[in-house]
C-alpha positions as CSV (number, residue, x, y, z in Angstrom):
1,M,173.6,154.3,332.6
2,G,172.1,151.8,335.0
3,L,172.0,148.1,336.0
4,A,168.8,146.2,335.4
5,M,167.8,143.0,337.2
6,E,165.0,140.5,336.6
7,H,163.9,137.3,338.4
8,G,161.8,134.8,336.6
9,P,161.4,131.1,335.7
10,G,163.9,131.1,332.9
11,T,161.7,132.8,330.3
12,I,163.0,133.8,327.0
13,S,160.4,136.5,326.3
14,S,161.5,138.7,329.2
15,R,160.5,142.3,329.9
16,L,164.2,143.0,330.7
17,V,165.3,141.8,327.2
18,V,162.7,144.1,325.6
19,A,163.9,147.0,327.8
20,M,167.5,146.3,326.8
21,E,166.7,146.3,323.1
22,K,164.5,149.4,323.4
23,F,166.9,151.5,325.6
24,P,170.4,150.2,325.0
25,A,172.1,153.5,325.9
26,K,170.4,153.5,329.3
27,I,171.2,149.9,330.5
28,E,174.9,149.3,330.9
29,A,174.5,145.8,332.3
30,S,171.7,143.4,333.2
31,V,171.4,140.5,335.6
32,F,169.0,137.6,335.2
33,L,168.1,135.7,338.4
34,T,166.3,132.5,337.7
35,A,165.2,129.4,339.6
36,F,165.0,127.2,336.5
37,A,167.8,127.6,333.9
38,P,167.7,125.1,331.0
39,D,170.9,123.5,329.7
40,T,171.9,122.7,326.1
41,H,171.6,118.9,326.4
42,H,167.9,118.6,327.2
43,N,164.5,120.0,326.2
44,P,163.9,123.5,327.6
45,S,161.4,122.1,330.0
46,Y,163.7,119.4,331.4
47,V,164.7,121.3,334.6
48,L,161.1,122.2,335.3
49,D,160.0,118.6,334.6
50,Q,162.5,117.3,337.1
51,F,161.3,119.8,339.7
52,L,157.7,118.7,339.2
53,E,158.7,115.1,339.7
54,R,160.7,115.8,342.9
55,A,158.6,118.4,344.6
56,P,157.8,117.4,348.2
57,K,154.3,116.2,348.9
58,G,152.1,119.1,349.9
59,F,154.3,121.6,348.1
60,W,151.6,122.7,345.6
61,L,148.9,123.7,348.2
62,D,146.5,125.9,346.2
63,T,148.2,125.7,342.8
64,Q,145.8,125.1,339.9
65,F,146.7,122.5,337.3
66,S,145.0,122.1,334.0
67,S,145.5,120.0,330.9
68,Y,145.2,121.1,327.3
69,E,145.9,119.6,323.9
70,T,147.7,121.0,320.9
71,A,148.3,119.8,317.4
72,A,152.0,119.8,318.0
73,A,152.0,117.5,321.0
74,D,151.4,113.8,321.0
75,E,149.8,113.8,324.5
76,P,148.0,116.5,326.5
77,L,150.2,119.2,328.1
78,T,149.9,120.5,331.6
79,S,149.9,124.1,332.8
80,F,149.9,125.4,336.3
81,L,149.1,128.6,338.1
82,F,150.7,129.0,341.6
83,G,148.1,129.9,344.2
84,P,148.7,132.7,346.8
85,E,149.3,130.2,349.6
86,C,151.9,128.2,347.6
87,M,153.7,131.4,346.6
88,A,153.7,132.8,350.2
89,K,154.9,129.5,351.8
90,N,157.1,127.9,349.1
91,L,158.3,130.5,346.6
92,Y,158.5,133.8,348.4
93,Q,158.8,132.7,352.0
94,L,161.8,134.9,352.6
95,S,160.1,138.0,351.3
96,P,158.6,140.6,353.6
97,S,155.0,139.8,354.4
98,F,153.6,143.1,353.1
99,F,154.2,141.6,349.5
100,F,151.7,138.7,350.2
101,P,148.5,140.7,349.4
102,L,149.9,141.2,345.9
103,F,149.7,137.4,345.3
104,S,145.9,137.3,345.5
């Protein structure tokens, strides 16, 4: 038996969930660490939307934003991909520097 941990942006389709379902006898407990946890009163994206509105100027650095349209949405949606500099300076700034080459 073991303890499994995952850190992610509040995703539902988690690798840890798959592992828990696939190997229930091997995982006694699991811990989900997340920076964005939705509540039950707002849309799932509410917390992330609030963060996007309040992020300090210059936070995004080399993050790439793009817009796309879907038949289900009334207006274009925005996706983003954190760049290596943004991850190193703003998301993983407390991590050992030997992890930084993994970001690029």
